[in-house]
C-alpha positions in Angstrom: -1.3 -38.3 -6.0 0.2 -40.6 -3.3 -1.5 -44.0 -4.7 0.7 -46.9 -3.4 1.4 -45.8 0.0 -2.2 -45.7 1.6 -4.7 -47.8 1.4 -8.0 -45.9 1.9 -9.0 -42.8 0.8 -8.9 -39.5 2.6 -12.0 -38.8 4.6 -14.0 -36.0 2.8 -14.2 -33.4 5.5 -10.3 -34.2 6.3 -10.0 -33.8 2.3 -12.0 -30.5 2.2 -10.0 -29.3 5.6 -6.7 -30.2 3.6 -7.5 -28.8 0.2 -6.5 -25.2 -1.0 -7.6 -25.0 -4.5 -10.6 -22.7 -3.6 -8.0 -19.8 -2.3 -4.5 -21.0 -4.7 -6.7 -21.4 -7.6 -6.1 -17.8 -8.7 -2.5 -18.6 -9.1 -3.3 -20.5 -12.2 -1.7 -18.6 -14.8 1.4 -18.3 -12.1 1.5 -22.0 -12.5 1.3 -22.9 -15.5 4.4 -20.3 -16.5 6.3 -22.2 -13.6 5.7 -25.6 -15.5 6.6 -24.3 -18.9 9.7 -23.1 -17.9 10.1 -26.5 -16.3 9.2 -28.5 -19.2 11.7 -26.1 -21.3 14.7 -26.8 -18.9 14.0 -30.5 -18.7 14.3 -31.0 -22.6 17.2 -28.9 -22.5 19.1 -31.1 -20.1 17.8 -34.2 -22.2 15.6 -35.6 -19.4 12.6 -34.8 -21.5 12.3 -35.8 -25.4 11.5 -32.8 -27.1 8.1 -34.2 -28.5 7.0 -35.1 -24.7 7.9 -31.3 -24.0 6.1 -30.2 -26.8 3.3 -32.0 -26.2 3.2 -30.4 -22.1 3.8 -26.9 -23.1 0.8 -27.2 -25.7 -1.3 -28.7 -23.3 -0.3 -26.4 -20.6 -1.4 -23.5 -22.9 -4.5 -25.0 -24.0 -5.6 -25.2 -20.1 -4.5 -21.6 -20.0 -6.7 -20.8 -22.6 -9.7 -22.5 -21.8 -9.4 -21.3 -17.8 -9.4 -17.7 -19.2 -12.0 -18.4 -21.6 -14.2 -19.7 -19.0 -14.3 -23.1 -20.3 -12.5 -24.6 -17.5 -13.7 -24.5 -14.4 -12.1 -25.5 -11.0 -13.6 -28.4 -9.5 -13.3 -29.7 -5.6 -11.6 -32.5 -6.7 -8.1 -31.8 -6.7 -6.1 -30.8 -3.5 -4.3 -27.5 -5.0 -3.7 -25.3 -8.2 -0.7 -27.7 -8.9 -2.4 -30.6 -8.8 -5.5 -29.5 -10.6 -3.1 -28.1 -13.4 -1.5 -31.5 -13.7 -4.6 -34.0 -13.2 -6.0 -32.0 -16.5 -2.6 -31.9 -18.6 -2.6 -35.7 -18.2 -5.9 -36.3 -18.9 -5.1 -34.2 -22.1 -2.0 -35.6 -23.3 -1.5 -38.5 -21.7 1.9 -40.5 -19.7 3.9 -37.1 -21.2 1.8 -35.2 -18.7 3.0 -37.6 -15.8 6.8 -36.8 -16.8 6.4 -33.2 -16.0 6.2 -32.9 -12.1 10.3 -35.2 -12.8 12.5 -33.6 -10.1 10.2 -30.9 -8.7 8.1 -31.0 -6.0 5.1 -28.8 -4.5 7.3 -27.3 -1.8 9.2 -25.8 -4.3 6.1 -25.4 -7.0 4.1 -23.5 -4.8 7.2 -21.5 -3.6 7.6 -20.0 -6.9 4.2 -19.4 -7.9 3.7 -17.0 -5.0 6.6 -15.2 -5.6 5.4 -14.9 -9.5 1.8 -13.9 -8.4 2.9 -11.4 -6.0 5.4 -10.0 -8.2 2.6 -9.2 -11.0 -0.1 -8.4 -8.6 2.5 -5.5 -6.6 2.7 -3.5 -9.9 -0.8 -3.6 -9.8 -0.7 -1.8 -6.5 1.9 0.4 -7.2 0.0 1.8 -10.3 -3.2 2.0 -8.0 -0.9 3.9 -6.0 0.1 6.1 -8.7 -3.7 6.9 -9.3 -4.3 8.2 -5.5 -1.0 10.4 -5.7 -2.7 11.8 -8.9 -5.5 12.7 -7.6 -3.5 14.5 -4.8 -1.4 16.1 -6.7 -4.6 17.8 -9.0 -5.8 18.8 -5.2 -2.6 20.1 -4.6 -2.0 22.4 -7.6 -5.8 23.4 -7.4 -5.6 24.3 -4.0 -2.0 25.8 -3.5 -3.2 29.2 -2.8 -5.9 27.7 -0.4 -4.9 29.1 2.9 -5.9 26.7 6.2 -4.8 26.1 9.3 -2.5 23.4 10.2 -2.3 21.6 13.6 -0.3 19.6 16.2 -1.8 18.0 18.6 -5.6 19.0 17.0 -5.3 22.3 18.0 -4.5 25.1 15.5 -1.0 25.6 15.4 0.2 27.7 12.0 -1.0 28.5 8.8 -0.3 26.6 6.0 -1.4 26.4 2.2 -4.1 23.3 2.3 -2.0 21.8 -0.5 1.0 21.4 1.8 -1.1 18.7 3.8 -2.2 17.1 0.8 1.1 16.2 -0.1 2.5 15.3 3.0 0.4 12.2 2.1 2.1 12.0 -1.5 5.4 11.8 0.4 4.1 8.9 2.3 2.3 7.2 -0.6 5.7 7.9 -2.4 7.9 5.8 0.2 5.0 2.9 -0.3 5.8 2.6 -3.6 9.7 2.6 -2.9 8.6 -0.2 0.1 6.9 -2.2 -2.2 9.4 -2.2 -5.0 12.2 -3.0 -2.2 10.5 -5.8 -0.9 9.9 -7.3 -4.8 13.2 -6.8 -5.8 14.4 -9.5 -2.4 11.4 -11.5 -3.8 12.8 -11.5 -7.1 16.3 -12.4 -6.2 16.0 -16.1 -6.1 14.3 -18.4 -7.7 13.3 -21.6 -5.6 12.4 -23.8 -8.4 14.9 -26.7 -8.0 15.1 -27.1 -4.3 12.4 -29.8 -4.9 10.9 -31.3 -1.5 13.9 -29.9 0.6 17.2 -31.2 -0.4 17.5 -30.4 -4.1 17.5 -33.6 -6.9 19.8 -36.2 -8.6 18.8 -34.9 -11.8 21.1 -32.7 -13.6 19.1 -29.7 -13.7 19.7 -26.1 -15.0 18.1 -23.9 -12.1 19.8 -20.6 -13.8 18.4 -21.7 -16.4 14.3 -21.7 -15.2 15.1 -18.9 -13.1 15.9 -17.0 -16.4 13.1 -17.7 -17.9 10.9 -16.8 -15.4 12.7 -13.5 -14.9 14.3 -13.9 -11.7 17.4 -12.4 -10.9 19.2 -15.9 -9.2 18.5 -19.1 -8.1 18.2 -19.4 -3.7 21.5 -20.9 -2.6 19.8 -23.3 0.0 17.6 -25.5 -1.1 15.7 -26.1 2.8 15.4 -22.0 2.8 14.0 -22.3 -0.8 11.2 -24.1 0.4 11.0 -22.9 3.7 11.3 -19.0 3.1 8.2 -16.8 3.4 9.7 -13.6 4.3 8.8 -12.0 1.0 4.9 -12.6 2.3 6.2 -11.2 5.4 7.5 -8.3 3.9 5.4 -7.1 1.1 2.7 -7.4 4.2 4.4 -5.5 6.3 4.7 -2.4 3.6 0.5 -3.2 2.7 0.3 -2.1 6.6 2.3 0.4 6.4 0.4 1.8 3.4 -2.7 0.7 4.9 -1.7 3.0 8.2 -1.1 5.9 5.6 -4.8 5.5 3.9 -6.5 5.3 7.4 -4.4 8.4 8.4 -5.8 10.3 4.9 -9.4 8.6 5.6 -9.3 10.1 9.3 -8.8 13.7 7.7 -11.4 13.5 5.1 -13.5 12.1 8.1 -12.9 15.2 10.0 -12.8 17.6 7.1 -16.2 16.4 5.8 -18.0 17.4 9.3 -19.8 20.7 10.3 -17.1 21.2 12.9 -14.4 21.5 10.1 -16.5 21.7 6.6 -12.9 22.3 4.7 -14.1 19.6 2.2 -17.2 18.2 0.4 -17.0 14.8 -0.6 -19.3 13.8 -3.8 -22.2 12.4 -3.3 -21.2 9.3 -4.9 -18.8 8.4 -2.2 -21.2 9.0 0.8 -24.2 7.3 2.1 -27.0 9.0 4.2 -29.1 7.8 7.2 -32.0 5.0 7.3 -33.8 7.8 9.7 -31.8 10.9 9.9 -32.4 12.8 6.5 -29.8 15.4 6.7 -26.9 13.1 7.3 -24.6 12.7 4.3 -21.8 10.0 6.0 -18.5 9.4 4.5 -18.6 5.9 4.6 -15.9 5.1 2.3 -13.7 6.8 3.6 -14.5 5.5 7.3 -14.2 1.5 5.8 -10.7 2.6 4.5 -9.7 3.1 8.5 -11.8 0.0 9.4 -10.2 -2.2 7.1 -6.9 -1.2 7.9 -6.9 -3.3 11.1 -7.7 -6.4 9.1 -4.4 -5.8 6.8 -2.9 -5.3 9.9 -4.2 -9.0 11.4 -3.6 -10.5 8.2 0.5 -9.6 8.8 0.1 -10.7 12.7 -1.4 -13.5 12.1 0.9 -14.8 9.6 3.7 -14.1 11.7 1.9 -16.1 14.7 2.1 -18.9 12.3 5.8 -19.0 11.3 7.2 -18.2 14.5 7.4 -21.8 15.6 8.5 -23.7 12.6 10.8 -26.1 12.0 12.7 -26.8 8.6 12.1 -27.4 6.0 8.1 -27.4 4.8 5.0 -28.0 7.2 1.4 -27.9 6.0 1.0 -24.7 8.4 2.9 -22.6 5.2 -0.5 -23.0 3.8 -1.9 -20.1 5.8 0.2 -17.9 4.0 -1.7 -17.5 0.9 -5.5 -16.3 2.3 -3.4 -13.5 4.8 -1.7 -12.2 1.5 -4.2 -12.4 -0.6 -6.6 -11.1 1.3 -4.3 -8.2 1.9 -3.3 -7.8 -1.4 -7.4 -7.4 -2.2 -8.1 -5.1 0.7 -4.9 -2.7 -0.8 -6.2 -2.8 -4.2 -10.1 -2.3 -2.9 -9.4 0.6 -0.8 -7.1 2.7 -4.0 -9.6 1.9 -6.4 -12.4 4.2 -4.4 -9.8 6.4 -2.7 -8.4 8.0 -6.2 -11.9 8.8 -7.6 -13.2 9.9 -3.9 -10.2 12.5 -4.1 -10.2 13.5 -7.2 -14.2 14.9 -6.9 -13.5 16.2 -3.6 -14.5 20.2 -3.6 -12.1 22.4 -0.9 -14.1 25.0 0.9 -11.5 27.8 0.8 -13.3 30.1 2.7 -14.3 27.8 5.9 -10.5 26.8 5.7 -9.8 30.6 6.0 -11.8 32.0 8.3 -10.7 28.6 10.6 -7.2 29.9 9.9 -8.0 33.4 11.2 -8.6 31.6 14.8 -6.7 29.8 17.5 -3.5 32.6 17.1 -1.8 30.5 14.8 0.1 33.6 13.8 1.8 34.0 17.1 5.0 32.6 16.1 5.3 34.9 13.6 5.1 37.5 15.8 7.5 36.4 17.9 9.7 36.1 14.8 9.0 39.7 14.2 10.5 40.8 17.4 13.4 38.1 16.6 14.6 40.3 13.1 14.0 43.3 15.3 16.9 42.0 17.6 14.4 40.7 20.3 16.1 37.0 21.7 13.6 34.4 20.5 12.8 33.2 24.7 11.8 36.6 25.8 9.7 37.4 22.2 7.7 34.0 23.3 7.3 35.2 26.5 6.3 38.4 25.3 3.7 37.0 22.7 2.2 34.7 25.1 1.2 37.5 27.6 -0.6 39.2 24.4 -2.2 36.2 23.0 -3.5 35.8 26.7 -4.8 39.4 26.9 -6.7 39.0 23.5 -8.3 36.2 25.3 -9.1 38.4 27.9 -10.5 40.8 25.7 -12.2 38.4 22.8 -9.8 39.9 20.1 -7.3 38.0 17.8 -3.8 39.7 17.3 -4.6 41.2 13.8 -6.9 43.5 15.6 -5.5 44.5 18.9 -4.4 47.7 18.9 -0.8 49.0 18.5 -0.6 50.8 21.7 -1.3 47.7 23.1 1.6 46.1 21.8 4.0 48.8 23.0 2.9 48.5 26.3 5.3 45.0 25.7 8.1 46.4 23.7 8.7 49.5 21.6 9.9 47.5 18.9 6.7 46.9 17.8 5.1 49.0 14.9 2.5 49.7 12.4 4.0 47.4 9.8 3.4 43.9 12.6 -0.3 43.7 10.7 1.2 43.2 7.5 4.4 40.5 8.9 1.2 38.9 10.9 -1.2 38.5 8.1 -2.0 35.0 7.4 -1.5 35.7 3.5 2.5 36.9 4.7 2.5 34.1 7.5 2.0 31.3 5.0 3.6 33.2 1.5 7.0 34.0 3.2 7.3 30.0 4.5 10.2 29.6 1.8 12.6 27.1 3.5 12.7 24.0 1.0 10.0 21.6 2.3 7.8 24.7 3.6 4.2 25.5 3.4 4.6 28.0 1.0 2.8 28.1 -2.5 6.1 28.2 -4.1 7.7 25.6 -1.7 4.0 23.5 -2.9 4.7 23.7 -6.3 8.4 22.6 -5.9 7.1 19.5 -4.2 4.7 19.2 -7.1 7.1 18.9 -9.4 9.7 17.0 -7.3 6.7 14.2 -6.9 6.1 14.3 -10.5 9.9 13.8 -11.8 10.2 11.0 -9.1 7.3 9.0 -11.1 
């Protein structure tokens, strides 16, 4: 590739260290697509003859077909996917293959390849998020009327529909899709092809044409930035990190809910494991692995940020480190989403246990205070009375629902027999009709809104 300047071959260990083919080979389709667009443009401005252009494009299509069919495999002789394709093309069509790299550098070539690859893969990630969303929505519809305790500080706080908590994660995932789409939109705004090594080219190329052929919105306006920009990798990895944070939080809930301490859900045997020594164990290992792999995605993001933070312009070989980081994050995210969707779809909710848990912890105390407020008492005064009543219930080992009316009336004449209906769990949940609230009706409205947004 750089014959002429060097008098001896690269040391074998140095060559292996320098090579990126083992991981950037996955961009073969995008590299070939970019080269076809480049050849088409070169012919249109008179740099390539039509004969050479046709030879190049047919040769590239043959290489693509052979790779996809397994006829052509990636060897270790080429330094990267760009040189692999170019060398194979030249082997097949001769000198015409050597003309393809006119007015192009591997610097702008890789910058366009990774954009094309991540753009394609981002759509796959969004499709997988939709699968998880679909499973969450199905579970929410099925469990809209299931009463459960809602928590703050991991303490029972207020009664909710179990579906309401599931839909909180659906809202997070909907934002995740938006973030990924935003990242792709910025990634797709500028095509770097034509920036060449860093300073553009003296050839009369048509950058707008290649951008259009590759479905970019425009071209990069500064050639140095065109080859050195990796913001799009960082931004997509940041979106992936936030997505994994959400998946980890959901996984933590699944782990807690499936424990004997909660037993709100049962995870299907297909997504749990046993113990080599304790025959009774059913471990939520898939959820634990999703929680664990979140740190891996965070680490990739911090690693790339650290790699980029001190680089002078324009291209530096350090930037080769972008691909392993972003590819690993991409693969990890896809793997987690692929296992989470069916795990959620096969999950069974134990409504009797969630209801029993909701009966404890005085989670209808706020509703009791609201009962007094609706009868004219200031909220802070009602709050103090209810707090005193809760303390008495704890001493008497009873709950608000079965404390005698006479005991209530010692604290206020506003208490009457109707208080018991007002603080029943069903009333507490069903009356939370404020938009976005925990009532079954609100839950169904949320489900409909998410479906419409999808």
